[in-house]
TILUMTOR-604867 format. One record per residue: x, y, z of N, C-alpha, C, O in turn; residue in one letter; residue number from 1. Coordinates in Angstrom, 1 decimal. Layout:
% residues N
{r {X; Y; Z}; {X; Y; Z}; {X; Y; Z}; {X; Y; Z}; "A"; NUM}
...
//
This chain:
% residues 145
{r {129.5; 106.1; 132.0}; {130.3; 106.8; 131.0}; {130.1; 106.4; 129.6}; {130.1; 107.3; 128.7}; "M"; 1}
{r {129.9; 105.1; 129.4}; {129.7; 104.6; 128.1}; {128.4; 105.1; 127.5}; {128.3; 105.4; 126.3}; "K"; 2}
{r {127.3; 105.3; 128.3}; {126.0; 105.8; 127.9}; {126.2; 107.3; 127.4}; {125.6; 107.6; 126.4}; "I"; 3}
{r {126.9; 108.1; 128.2}; {127.1; 109.5; 127.8}; {127.8; 109.6; 126.4}; {127.5; 110.4; 125.6}; "H"; 4}
{r {128.8; 108.7; 126.2}; {129.5; 108.7; 125.0}; {128.6; 108.3; 123.8}; {128.7; 108.9; 122.7}; "R"; 5}
{r {127.7; 107.3; 124.0}; {126.8; 106.9; 122.9}; {125.8; 108.0; 122.7}; {125.4; 108.2; 121.5}; "N"; 6}
{r {125.3; 108.7; 123.7}; {124.4; 109.8; 123.5}; {125.1; 110.9; 122.7}; {124.4; 111.5; 121.8}; "I"; 7}
{r {126.3; 111.2; 123.0}; {127.0; 112.3; 122.3}; {127.2; 111.9; 120.8}; {127.0; 112.7; 119.9}; "K"; 8}
{r {127.5; 110.6; 120.6}; {127.7; 110.2; 119.2}; {126.4; 110.2; 118.4}; {126.3; 110.7; 117.3}; "I"; 9}
{r {125.3; 109.8; 119.1}; {124.0; 109.9; 118.4}; {123.6; 111.3; 118.1}; {123.1; 111.6; 117.1}; "A"; 10}
{r {123.7; 112.2; 119.1}; {123.4; 113.6; 118.9}; {124.2; 114.2; 117.8}; {123.7; 115.0; 117.0}; "A"; 11}
{r {125.5; 113.9; 117.8}; {126.4; 114.5; 116.8}; {126.0; 114.0; 115.4}; {126.0; 114.7; 114.4}; "G"; 12}
{r {125.6; 112.7; 115.3}; {125.2; 112.1; 114.0}; {123.9; 112.8; 113.6}; {123.8; 113.2; 112.4}; "S"; 13}
{r {122.9; 113.0; 114.4}; {121.7; 113.6; 114.1}; {121.9; 115.1; 113.6}; {121.4; 115.5; 112.6}; "I"; 14}
{r {122.8; 115.8; 114.4}; {123.1; 117.1; 114.0}; {123.8; 117.2; 112.6}; {123.6; 118.1; 111.8}; "L"; 15}
{r {124.8; 116.3; 112.4}; {125.5; 116.2; 111.2}; {124.6; 116.0; 110.0}; {124.7; 116.6; 108.9}; "G"; 16}
{r {123.6; 115.0; 110.2}; {122.7; 114.7; 109.1}; {121.8; 115.9; 108.8}; {121.5; 116.2; 107.7}; "I"; 17}
{r {121.3; 116.6; 109.9}; {120.5; 117.8; 109.7}; {121.3; 118.9; 108.9}; {120.7; 119.5; 108.0}; "F"; 18}
{r {122.5; 119.1; 109.3}; {123.3; 120.1; 108.6}; {123.5; 119.8; 107.1}; {123.5; 120.6; 106.3}; "L"; 19}
{r {123.8; 118.5; 106.8}; {124.0; 118.1; 105.4}; {122.7; 118.3; 104.7}; {122.7; 118.9; 103.6}; "I"; 20}
{r {121.6; 117.9; 105.2}; {120.3; 118.0; 104.5}; {119.9; 119.5; 104.3}; {119.4; 119.9; 103.3}; "L"; 21}
{r {120.2; 120.3; 105.4}; {119.9; 121.7; 105.3}; {120.8; 122.4; 104.2}; {120.3; 123.2; 103.4}; "F"; 22}
{r {122.0; 122.0; 104.1}; {122.9; 122.5; 103.1}; {122.4; 122.1; 101.7}; {122.5; 122.9; 100.8}; "T"; 23}
{r {122.0; 120.9; 101.5}; {121.5; 120.4; 100.2}; {120.3; 121.2; 99.9}; {120.1; 121.6; 98.7}; "V"; 24}
{r {119.4; 121.5; 100.8}; {118.2; 122.3; 100.6}; {118.5; 123.7; 100.1}; {118.0; 124.2; 99.1}; "L"; 25}
{r {119.5; 124.3; 100.8}; {119.8; 125.7; 100.4}; {120.5; 125.7; 99.1}; {120.2; 126.6; 98.3}; "V"; 26}
{r {121.4; 124.8; 98.8}; {122.0; 124.7; 97.4}; {120.9; 124.5; 96.4}; {121.0; 125.1; 95.3}; "V"; 27}
{r {120.0; 123.7; 96.6}; {118.9; 123.4; 95.6}; {118.1; 124.7; 95.4}; {117.8; 125.1; 94.2}; "H"; 28}
{r {117.7; 125.4; 96.5}; {117.0; 126.7; 96.3}; {117.8; 127.7; 95.5}; {117.2; 128.4; 94.6}; "I"; 29}
{r {119.1; 127.8; 95.8}; {119.9; 128.8; 95.1}; {120.1; 128.4; 93.6}; {120.1; 129.3; 92.8}; "V"; 30}
{r {120.3; 127.2; 93.3}; {120.6; 126.8; 91.9}; {119.4; 126.5; 91.1}; {119.5; 126.4; 89.9}; "T"; 31}
{r {118.2; 126.4; 91.7}; {117.0; 126.0; 90.9}; {116.6; 127.2; 90.0}; {116.5; 128.4; 90.5}; "A"; 32}
{r {116.5; 127.0; 88.8}; {116.1; 128.1; 87.8}; {114.7; 127.9; 87.4}; {114.2; 126.7; 87.3}; "K"; 33}
{r {113.9; 128.9; 87.3}; {112.5; 128.7; 86.9}; {112.4; 128.2; 85.5}; {113.3; 128.6; 84.6}; "P"; 34}
{r {111.5; 127.3; 85.2}; {111.3; 126.8; 83.9}; {110.8; 127.8; 83.0}; {109.9; 128.6; 83.3}; "K"; 35}
{r {111.3; 127.8; 81.8}; {110.9; 128.8; 80.7}; {110.1; 128.0; 79.7}; {110.7; 127.0; 79.1}; "V"; 36}
{r {108.9; 128.3; 79.5}; {108.1; 127.6; 78.5}; {107.9; 128.5; 77.3}; {107.8; 129.7; 77.3}; "Y"; 37}
{r {108.0; 127.8; 76.1}; {107.8; 128.5; 74.9}; {106.4; 128.5; 74.4}; {106.0; 129.0; 73.3}; "D"; 38}
{r {105.5; 128.1; 75.3}; {104.0; 128.0; 74.9}; {103.3; 129.1; 75.7}; {102.3; 128.8; 76.4}; "N"; 39}
{r {103.8; 130.3; 75.6}; {103.2; 131.4; 76.4}; {101.8; 131.8; 76.0}; {101.1; 132.5; 76.7}; "A"; 40}
{r {101.3; 131.3; 74.9}; {100.0; 131.6; 74.4}; {99.0; 130.5; 74.8}; {97.8; 130.6; 74.5}; "T"; 41}
{r {99.4; 129.5; 75.5}; {98.5; 128.4; 76.0}; {97.9; 128.8; 77.3}; {98.6; 129.4; 78.2}; "L"; 42}
{r {96.6; 128.6; 77.5}; {95.9; 128.9; 78.7}; {95.1; 127.7; 79.1}; {94.6; 127.0; 78.2}; "Q"; 43}
{r {95.0; 127.4; 80.4}; {94.2; 126.2; 80.8}; {92.9; 126.7; 81.3}; {92.7; 127.8; 81.9}; "I"; 44}
{r {91.8; 126.0; 81.0}; {90.5; 126.4; 81.3}; {89.7; 125.1; 81.8}; {90.2; 124.0; 81.6}; "S"; 45}
{r {88.6; 125.3; 82.4}; {87.8; 124.2; 83.0}; {86.3; 124.5; 82.8}; {85.8; 125.6; 82.8}; "R"; 46}
{r {85.6; 123.4; 82.5}; {84.2; 123.4; 82.4}; {83.6; 122.4; 83.4}; {84.0; 121.3; 83.4}; "I"; 47}
{r {82.7; 122.9; 84.2}; {82.0; 122.0; 85.2}; {80.6; 121.6; 84.6}; {79.8; 122.5; 84.3}; "D"; 48}
{r {80.4; 120.3; 84.6}; {79.1; 119.8; 84.2}; {78.2; 119.6; 85.3}; {78.6; 119.1; 86.4}; "F"; 49}
{r {76.9; 120.0; 85.2}; {75.9; 119.9; 86.2}; {75.1; 118.6; 86.1}; {74.2; 118.3; 86.9}; "K"; 50}
{r {75.5; 117.7; 85.2}; {74.9; 116.5; 85.0}; {75.9; 115.4; 85.1}; {77.1; 115.6; 84.8}; "E"; 51}
{r {75.5; 114.2; 85.5}; {76.5; 113.1; 85.5}; {77.0; 112.7; 84.1}; {76.2; 112.7; 83.2}; "P"; 52}
{r {78.3; 112.4; 84.0}; {78.9; 112.1; 82.8}; {79.3; 110.6; 82.8}; {80.0; 110.1; 83.7}; "I"; 53}
{r {78.8; 109.8; 81.8}; {79.2; 108.4; 81.7}; {80.3; 108.4; 80.6}; {80.7; 109.4; 80.0}; "D"; 54}
{r {80.9; 107.2; 80.3}; {82.0; 107.1; 79.4}; {81.6; 107.4; 78.0}; {82.4; 108.0; 77.3}; "S"; 55}
{r {80.4; 107.1; 77.6}; {80.0; 107.5; 76.2}; {79.8; 109.0; 76.0}; {80.3; 109.5; 75.0}; "L"; 56}
{r {79.2; 109.6; 77.0}; {79.1; 111.1; 77.0}; {80.5; 111.7; 77.0}; {80.7; 112.8; 76.4}; "K"; 57}
{r {81.4; 111.2; 77.8}; {82.7; 111.7; 77.9}; {83.5; 111.6; 76.6}; {84.1; 112.6; 76.2}; "A"; 58}
{r {83.3; 110.5; 75.9}; {83.9; 110.4; 74.5}; {83.3; 111.4; 73.6}; {84.0; 112.0; 72.7}; "K"; 59}
{r {82.0; 111.6; 73.6}; {81.3; 112.6; 72.8}; {81.9; 114.0; 73.1}; {82.2; 114.8; 72.1}; "E"; 60}
{r {82.0; 114.3; 74.4}; {82.5; 115.7; 74.7}; {83.9; 115.8; 74.3}; {84.3; 116.9; 73.7}; "I"; 61}
{r {84.7; 114.8; 74.5}; {86.1; 114.9; 74.0}; {86.2; 115.1; 72.5}; {87.0; 115.9; 72.1}; "H"; 62}
{r {85.4; 114.3; 71.8}; {85.4; 114.5; 70.3}; {85.0; 115.9; 69.9}; {85.6; 116.5; 69.0}; "R"; 63}
{r {83.9; 116.4; 70.5}; {83.5; 117.8; 70.2}; {84.5; 118.8; 70.5}; {84.7; 119.8; 69.8}; "N"; 64}
{r {85.2; 118.6; 71.6}; {86.3; 119.6; 72.0}; {87.4; 119.5; 71.1}; {88.0; 120.6; 70.7}; "M"; 65}
{r {87.8; 118.3; 70.6}; {88.9; 118.2; 69.7}; {88.6; 118.9; 68.3}; {89.5; 119.3; 67.6}; "K"; 66}
{r {87.3; 119.0; 68.0}; {87.0; 119.6; 66.7}; {87.0; 121.1; 66.8}; {86.8; 121.8; 65.7}; "S"; 67}
{r {87.1; 121.7; 67.9}; {87.1; 123.2; 68.1}; {88.6; 123.7; 67.8}; {89.5; 123.2; 68.4}; "I"; 68}
{r {88.7; 124.7; 67.0}; {90.0; 125.2; 66.6}; {90.7; 125.9; 67.8}; {90.1; 126.6; 68.6}; "A"; 69}
{r {92.0; 125.5; 68.1}; {92.7; 126.1; 69.2}; {92.7; 125.3; 70.4}; {93.5; 125.6; 71.3}; "G"; 70}
{r {91.9; 124.3; 70.5}; {91.8; 123.5; 71.8}; {92.8; 122.4; 71.7}; {92.9; 121.7; 70.7}; "V"; 71}
{r {93.5; 122.2; 72.8}; {94.5; 121.2; 72.9}; {94.3; 120.4; 74.1}; {94.0; 120.9; 75.2}; "K"; 72}
{r {94.5; 119.1; 74.0}; {94.6; 118.2; 75.2}; {93.3; 118.3; 76.1}; {93.5; 118.5; 77.3}; "N"; 73}
{r {92.1; 118.1; 75.6}; {91.0; 118.1; 76.5}; {91.0; 116.8; 77.3}; {91.2; 115.7; 76.8}; "P"; 74}
{r {90.7; 116.9; 78.6}; {90.6; 115.8; 79.5}; {89.4; 115.8; 80.3}; {89.1; 116.8; 81.0}; "K"; 75}
{r {88.5; 114.8; 80.2}; {87.3; 114.7; 80.9}; {87.4; 113.9; 82.1}; {87.9; 112.7; 82.0}; "V"; 76}
{r {87.1; 114.4; 83.3}; {87.2; 113.6; 84.6}; {85.7; 113.2; 84.9}; {84.9; 114.0; 85.4}; "Y"; 77}
{r {85.4; 111.9; 84.6}; {84.1; 111.4; 84.8}; {83.6; 111.5; 86.2}; {82.5; 111.9; 86.5}; "I"; 78}
{r {84.5; 111.1; 87.1}; {84.1; 111.1; 88.6}; {83.9; 112.4; 89.2}; {83.2; 112.5; 90.2}; "D"; 79}
{r {84.4; 113.5; 88.6}; {84.2; 114.9; 89.1}; {83.3; 115.7; 88.2}; {83.0; 116.8; 88.6}; "K"; 80}
{r {82.8; 115.2; 87.1}; {82.0; 115.9; 86.2}; {82.7; 117.2; 85.7}; {82.0; 118.3; 85.7}; "N"; 81}
{r {83.9; 117.1; 85.4}; {84.7; 118.3; 85.0}; {85.5; 118.0; 83.8}; {86.0; 116.8; 83.5}; "V"; 82}
{r {85.8; 119.0; 83.0}; {86.6; 118.9; 81.8}; {87.7; 120.0; 81.9}; {87.3; 121.2; 82.1}; "M"; 83}
{r {88.9; 119.6; 81.7}; {90.0; 120.6; 81.7}; {90.7; 120.5; 80.3}; {90.9; 119.4; 79.8}; "V"; 84}
{r {91.0; 121.7; 79.8}; {91.6; 121.7; 78.5}; {92.5; 122.9; 78.3}; {92.4; 123.9; 79.1}; "Y"; 85}
{r {93.4; 122.9; 77.4}; {94.3; 124.0; 77.0}; {93.7; 124.6; 75.7}; {93.2; 123.9; 74.9}; "Y"; 86}
{r {93.9; 125.9; 75.6}; {93.5; 126.6; 74.4}; {94.5; 127.7; 74.1}; {95.1; 128.3; 75.0}; "H"; 87}
{r {94.7; 127.9; 72.8}; {95.7; 128.9; 72.3}; {94.9; 130.3; 72.3}; {93.9; 130.4; 71.6}; "D"; 88}
{r {95.4; 131.2; 73.1}; {94.7; 132.5; 73.3}; {94.8; 133.4; 72.0}; {94.1; 134.4; 71.9}; "I"; 89}
{r {95.7; 133.0; 71.1}; {95.8; 133.7; 69.8}; {94.7; 133.3; 68.9}; {94.3; 134.1; 68.0}; "K"; 90}
{r {94.1; 132.1; 69.1}; {93.1; 131.6; 68.2}; {91.7; 131.8; 68.8}; {90.8; 132.2; 68.2}; "I"; 91}
{r {91.6; 131.5; 70.1}; {90.2; 131.5; 70.8}; {90.4; 131.8; 72.3}; {91.5; 131.8; 72.8}; "T"; 92}
{r {89.3; 132.0; 72.9}; {89.3; 132.2; 74.4}; {88.3; 131.2; 75.0}; {87.6; 130.5; 74.3}; "N"; 93}
{r {88.3; 131.1; 76.3}; {87.5; 130.1; 77.0}; {86.0; 130.3; 76.8}; {85.3; 129.3; 76.7}; "S"; 94}
{r {85.6; 131.6; 76.6}; {84.1; 131.8; 76.4}; {83.7; 131.3; 75.0}; {82.7; 130.7; 74.9}; "E"; 95}
{r {84.5; 131.5; 74.0}; {84.2; 131.1; 72.7}; {84.2; 129.5; 72.6}; {83.4; 128.9; 72.0}; "Q"; 96}
{r {85.2; 128.9; 73.3}; {85.2; 127.4; 73.3}; {84.0; 126.9; 74.0}; {83.4; 125.9; 73.5}; "V"; 97}
{r {83.6; 127.5; 75.1}; {82.4; 127.1; 75.9}; {81.2; 127.2; 75.0}; {80.3; 126.3; 74.9}; "F"; 98}
{r {81.0; 128.3; 74.3}; {79.8; 128.5; 73.5}; {79.8; 127.5; 72.3}; {78.7; 127.0; 71.9}; "N"; 99}
{r {81.0; 127.3; 71.7}; {81.0; 126.3; 70.6}; {80.7; 124.9; 71.1}; {80.0; 124.1; 70.4}; "Q"; 100}
{r {81.2; 124.5; 72.3}; {80.8; 123.2; 72.8}; {79.4; 123.1; 73.1}; {78.8; 122.0; 72.9}; "L"; 101}
{r {78.8; 124.1; 73.7}; {77.3; 124.1; 74.0}; {76.5; 124.0; 72.7}; {75.4; 123.4; 72.7}; "M"; 102}
{r {77.0; 124.6; 71.6}; {76.3; 124.5; 70.3}; {76.4; 123.1; 69.7}; {75.5; 122.7; 69.0}; "A"; 103}
{r {77.5; 122.4; 70.0}; {77.6; 121.1; 69.4}; {76.9; 120.0; 70.2}; {76.6; 118.9; 69.6}; "K"; 104}
{r {76.5; 120.2; 71.4}; {75.8; 119.3; 72.2}; {74.9; 119.9; 73.3}; {75.1; 121.1; 73.6}; "G"; 105}
{r {73.9; 119.2; 73.7}; {73.0; 119.7; 74.7}; {73.5; 119.3; 76.1}; {73.1; 118.3; 76.7}; "N"; 106}
{r {74.4; 120.2; 76.7}; {75.0; 119.9; 78.0}; {74.6; 120.9; 79.0}; {74.4; 122.1; 78.7}; "Y"; 107}
{r {74.4; 120.5; 80.2}; {74.2; 121.4; 81.3}; {75.5; 121.6; 82.0}; {76.0; 120.8; 82.7}; "K"; 108}
{r {76.1; 122.8; 81.7}; {77.5; 123.0; 82.2}; {77.7; 124.5; 82.3}; {76.9; 125.3; 81.9}; "A"; 109}
{r {78.7; 124.8; 83.0}; {79.1; 126.2; 83.2}; {80.7; 126.3; 83.2}; {81.3; 125.3; 83.6}; "E"; 110}
{r {81.2; 127.4; 82.7}; {82.7; 127.5; 82.7}; {83.1; 128.1; 84.0}; {82.5; 128.9; 84.6}; "R"; 111}
{r {84.3; 127.6; 84.4}; {84.9; 128.1; 85.7}; {85.6; 129.5; 85.4}; {86.4; 129.6; 84.5}; "L"; 112}
{r {85.2; 130.5; 86.2}; {85.8; 131.8; 86.0}; {86.5; 132.1; 87.3}; {85.9; 132.1; 88.4}; "I"; 113}
{r {87.8; 132.3; 87.2}; {88.7; 132.6; 88.4}; {88.4; 134.0; 88.9}; {88.4; 134.9; 88.1}; "I"; 114}
{r {88.3; 134.1; 90.2}; {88.1; 135.5; 90.8}; {89.4; 136.3; 90.5}; {90.5; 135.8; 90.4}; "P"; 115}
{r {89.2; 137.6; 90.4}; {90.2; 138.6; 90.0}; {91.4; 138.5; 91.0}; {92.6; 138.6; 90.6}; "V"; 116}
{r {91.1; 138.4; 92.3}; {92.2; 138.4; 93.3}; {93.1; 137.2; 93.2}; {94.3; 137.3; 93.5}; "N"; 117}
{r {92.6; 136.1; 92.7}; {93.4; 134.9; 92.5}; {94.2; 135.0; 91.2}; {95.3; 134.6; 91.1}; "I"; 118}
{r {93.5; 135.5; 90.2}; {94.1; 135.6; 88.8}; {95.3; 136.6; 88.8}; {96.2; 136.4; 88.0}; "A"; 119}
{r {95.2; 137.6; 89.7}; {96.3; 138.6; 89.7}; {97.5; 138.2; 90.6}; {98.5; 139.0; 90.6}; "S"; 120}
{r {97.5; 137.1; 91.3}; {98.6; 136.7; 92.1}; {99.8; 136.3; 91.2}; {99.6; 135.8; 90.1}; "K"; 121}
{r {101.0; 136.6; 91.7}; {102.2; 136.4; 91.0}; {102.8; 135.0; 91.2}; {103.6; 134.5; 90.5}; "Q"; 122}
{r {102.3; 134.3; 92.3}; {102.7; 132.9; 92.6}; {101.5; 132.0; 92.4}; {100.4; 132.4; 92.1}; "V"; 123}
{r {101.8; 130.7; 92.5}; {100.7; 129.7; 92.3}; {99.6; 130.0; 93.3}; {99.9; 130.3; 94.5}; "C"; 124}
{r {98.3; 130.0; 92.9}; {97.2; 130.3; 93.8}; {97.2; 129.4; 95.0}; {96.6; 129.7; 96.0}; "P"; 125}
{r {97.7; 128.2; 94.9}; {97.7; 127.2; 96.0}; {98.7; 127.6; 97.0}; {98.5; 127.3; 98.2}; "V"; 126}
{r {99.8; 128.2; 96.6}; {100.9; 128.5; 97.6}; {100.5; 129.7; 98.4}; {100.1; 130.7; 97.9}; "M"; 127}
{r {100.7; 129.5; 99.7}; {100.4; 130.6; 100.7}; {101.6; 131.5; 100.8}; {102.7; 131.0; 101.3}; "D"; 128}
{r {101.5; 132.8; 100.5}; {102.6; 133.7; 100.6}; {103.0; 134.0; 102.0}; {104.1; 134.5; 102.2}; "E"; 129}
{r {102.2; 133.7; 103.0}; {102.5; 133.9; 104.4}; {103.1; 132.7; 105.0}; {103.4; 132.7; 106.2}; "D"; 130}
{r {103.3; 131.6; 104.3}; {103.8; 130.4; 104.9}; {105.3; 130.5; 105.1}; {106.0; 131.3; 104.5}; "S"; 131}
{r {105.8; 129.6; 106.0}; {107.2; 129.6; 106.3}; {108.0; 129.1; 105.1}; {109.1; 129.7; 104.8}; "F"; 132}
{r {107.5; 128.1; 104.4}; {108.2; 127.6; 103.2}; {108.4; 128.7; 102.2}; {109.5; 128.8; 101.6}; "K"; 133}
{r {107.4; 129.5; 101.9}; {107.5; 130.5; 100.9}; {108.5; 131.6; 101.3}; {109.4; 132.0; 100.6}; "Y"; 134}
{r {108.4; 132.0; 102.6}; {109.3; 133.1; 103.1}; {110.7; 132.6; 103.2}; {111.6; 133.4; 102.9}; "K"; 135}
{r {110.9; 131.3; 103.6}; {112.3; 130.8; 103.7}; {112.9; 130.7; 102.3}; {114.1; 131.2; 102.1}; "F"; 136}
{r {112.2; 130.2; 101.3}; {112.8; 130.1; 100.0}; {113.1; 131.5; 99.4}; {114.1; 131.7; 98.7}; "S"; 137}
{r {112.1; 132.4; 99.6}; {112.4; 133.8; 99.0}; {113.6; 134.4; 99.7}; {114.3; 135.2; 99.1}; "R"; 138}
{r {113.7; 134.2; 101.1}; {114.8; 134.7; 101.8}; {116.2; 134.2; 101.3}; {117.1; 135.0; 101.2}; "G"; 139}
{r {116.2; 132.9; 101.1}; {117.5; 132.3; 100.6}; {117.8; 132.8; 99.2}; {118.9; 133.1; 98.9}; "I"; 140}
{r {116.8; 132.9; 98.3}; {117.0; 133.5; 97.0}; {117.5; 134.9; 97.1}; {118.4; 135.3; 96.3}; "K"; 141}
{r {117.0; 135.7; 98.0}; {117.4; 137.1; 98.1}; {118.8; 137.3; 98.6}; {119.5; 138.2; 98.2}; "S"; 142}
{r {119.3; 136.3; 99.4}; {120.6; 136.4; 99.9}; {121.6; 136.1; 98.8}; {122.7; 136.8; 98.7}; "I"; 143}
{r {121.3; 135.2; 98.0}; {122.3; 134.7; 96.9}; {122.1; 135.4; 95.6}; {122.9; 135.2; 94.6}; "F"; 144}
{r {121.1; 136.3; 95.4}; {120.9; 137.0; 94.2}; {121.3; 138.4; 94.3}; {121.2; 139.2; 93.3}; "N"; 145}
//
């Protein structure tokens, strides 16, 4: 008899914890507001280098990128031979930045161009719109909106 009582208490506790956590999740989904950014003219771009980059070359690339008008926060990833940067689309575009960088140095590189089907998605390209998480959160949002 004592074993059945302990099992009931454990099951009730687990169920109670699940219901509390589920309620917290639903409240979070309902009350979460999308972030509004005032930097609507910033765009992120990437350049892939076909040659290995050492720290000296990375500093040179970084210095050259900082001298291009409209480029903000260039970051060179030495281990991946990649550079990611933001640029103001009112001032320049990624093709102009790439051409100016290539004119400043002799680099073997190409710019990353996103396929049209990914660029036209309304959600993050990494998020799967057929996943349970996406459908669950959209369902909860539609119930309370």
